[in-house]
N, C-alpha and C positions, 0 to 999 in steps of 0.2 A: 504493500500500500504506500502511496506517496506519504512522506512525512507531513506532519501538520503544517509545517512551514510552506509546503507546496500547495496546500489547500487555501482557499480564501479565508478571511477572518470570520465571515458569516457562513455557517455550514447548515444546510437544510437536509435532514434525514427523513426520507419518505419510504413508503412500502406498503404492500398489501397486508391485510389482516393476518396476524400470526406468523409473519415472515421472519421475525427476530430483530426487527428494527429498533425497538426500545433498548434491548440489550446492547446493541451496537452503539446507539447514541450515548447511553450512560457510560460505557467503557471508553468511548471517544472523548467524552468530557473529562474523565479521570486521566486519560493519557495526556490531554492538553494541559491539565493542571500540573502534571509532573514536570513540564517544561517551564514552570514558573510564571505562566501568563494568566491574567484575569480570565476566568471562564464563567459564562452564563449559560444555563440550560433552560430552554423554554419548552414547556410541555403543551403541545397542541394535538396530542393524541386523544381525541375525544370520541373514538369509536369503540374502545375496549377498556373497560374498567379494571381488568385483571392484569394487564401488561402495560403499565404506565410509568413514566419517569417520576411522576408525583409520588409513587410509593417509595422511592429512594431518596426523597428530599432530605431527611435527617442525616443520613450517611454522607450525602454529597455536600451538604452545608458544613459538616464537620471537616471535610477536606478543603474547605474554602471555596467551593463552587456555588455561585449564586443560582438559585432556582426560582423561576417565575412560573407559577402554577395558576391557571385560570380557576375561578370559583367552580367547585364541584368536579374538578379534574380527577379526583379519586373517589367519585361516587358514580351512580348510574344515570345522572342527569346528562342528556344528550347534547344540549347546546350550552356551553359555558359562557360566563361573563369574562371578556378578555380584559386583563388588568392594564392600566396605563403604564406600568413598568416595562411592558414590551416596547412601547414607543421610546422610553428613556434608554433602553438597551441599544436600540438602533441609532438613536441620536448621538450616542457616544462616538460613532464613526464619523461625525462631522469634524472631529479632531483627527487630522491625517496621521498624527503620531500615536494614536491609540492602538495598542497592540493586543487588545483583548480578543478572545474567541467566543462567539455566540453560536450555540447549537440549538436548532429547532428540531424537536421530535414531533413529527407530523403524522397523524393517523387518519386514514379514511378520506372520503370525498369532503366530509364536513370540515375536517382539519385542514385539507388543502384549500378549501374555500375561505376558511378563516385566515390562512396564510396570505391569500390574495388581497386581504385588507391592507397589507403592508407593501403593496406593489410599488408605491412611490419610493420607498427606501431601497428596495431591491433594484430599481432602475438606477438609483444614484450610486450605490455601493456594490462592489463585486461580491459574488457569493458562489459557493459550490453546493449544488443540489445533488445528493446521492440517492440512488434508488436501490433499496434493499429488496431482494427477491429470493424465493426458496423453491427449489424443484419439488419439494414435498408438500406444497400447499395445493389444494384442489383446483383453484382457479388460475394457477400459474405453472402448471405442469408442462404445458407446451410453450416453447420460447415465444411464439407469436402472441399467445395470450398474455405472457408476462410483459411484453412490449406494449400491448394494448392497454394494460393496467397502468403502466408508466405514463403513456400518453394521456390517459384520463386524468391522472393526478396533475399533469402539466396543464391540462385544460382548466381545471378548477382553480389551481393556484396561480395561473398566469405566469409561471416561471418555467425555465428550461432545465432539464437534467444535464449534468456534466459527467456523471460516472455511475457505473453499476457496482453494487456491493453484493456478492454472493453470500447470502446468509442461510443457505440450505441446511435444514436440521429436522430432526424428528424428536425434539425435546430430549428426555432422558434416554431415549432409544438411539440417539445419534452415535455413530461410530466414525472413525477416521475414514473407513472405506466408503460410507455413504457420502461424506463430504467430497472425497476424491471423485466419486461417480458423477457428482454434479458439475464438475469442471467443464466438460464439453457442452453441457446445457447452457451454462453461463457464457461461454465463448460464442455460442450461437446467438444469444441475446445481444451480445456485443456486435456481432456481424449485422444483425437486423436493424439495430438502432444506430449504429455508427459511433457508439460510445465505448470507452475503455472499461474493462473490469478493473476497478482500482483496488479491490480487496476481496479476499475470501476469508470469511469469519469462521473461527473454530474455537472451541473450549481449550483452555490452556493445557488440559491433560493430553491433547492430541498434537501438541507443538512439535515434538520430536518426530512423530510419524509423518507429519505433513510439511516438514521444514523445506522441502523442495518446491512447494507451490509458490509461485510468484505472488507477492502482495499478501501473504498470510498475515492476518490480524487476529491474534489470540485474545480471548476475553475471559472474564470471570462472570459467572451467572449473577445477574442483577435484578431479576424479576421474581414475582411470587412463585412461578413455576419455571422450569428450565425453558429458556428462550421465550 
């Protein structure tokens, strides 16, 4: 995976329901913090109450990561109230010397539509939008369908994806072999979309077995259930 310095300071993490997006976003925030930069994680995952960055708020804040959580982001309420702190996080980039990293965890069409409310800032400031996808999710098993899902997110968010993140997993049944089997599928998505596969995500316990995979990004489980 490109180092954080190779990504823009504003990173948008999107993906289909259950792909493993939140685990990636939370671990990405932790990795950015290790580099000593100010980090803000904004939870716009309003589709799934069981896999949200909001659930990791306490741990992340202990690490010095600022968390911006819409009202009801960790409940079953579908449409959250978006806090004004999101605007302040983006306005920080009016200072060209600001080196902070802001990561959006965006779930579902509703989350993508909410992201579109900040289109003005995304037009002004560079961003990296990453699309997380899993071979083992019902609606993205075919590369063509995975690309279609990505285009739908782009439509609702009014933003463009810059990279693919292969988050293929089967939760606690995931093996190194299953992740390796997903590589050709992710490469086909790359071919169809014209976008690079910037990372393949795997649990840290598979790091040695998968060390030959380009862009391997190992994570620690950060959600209520694996991935």
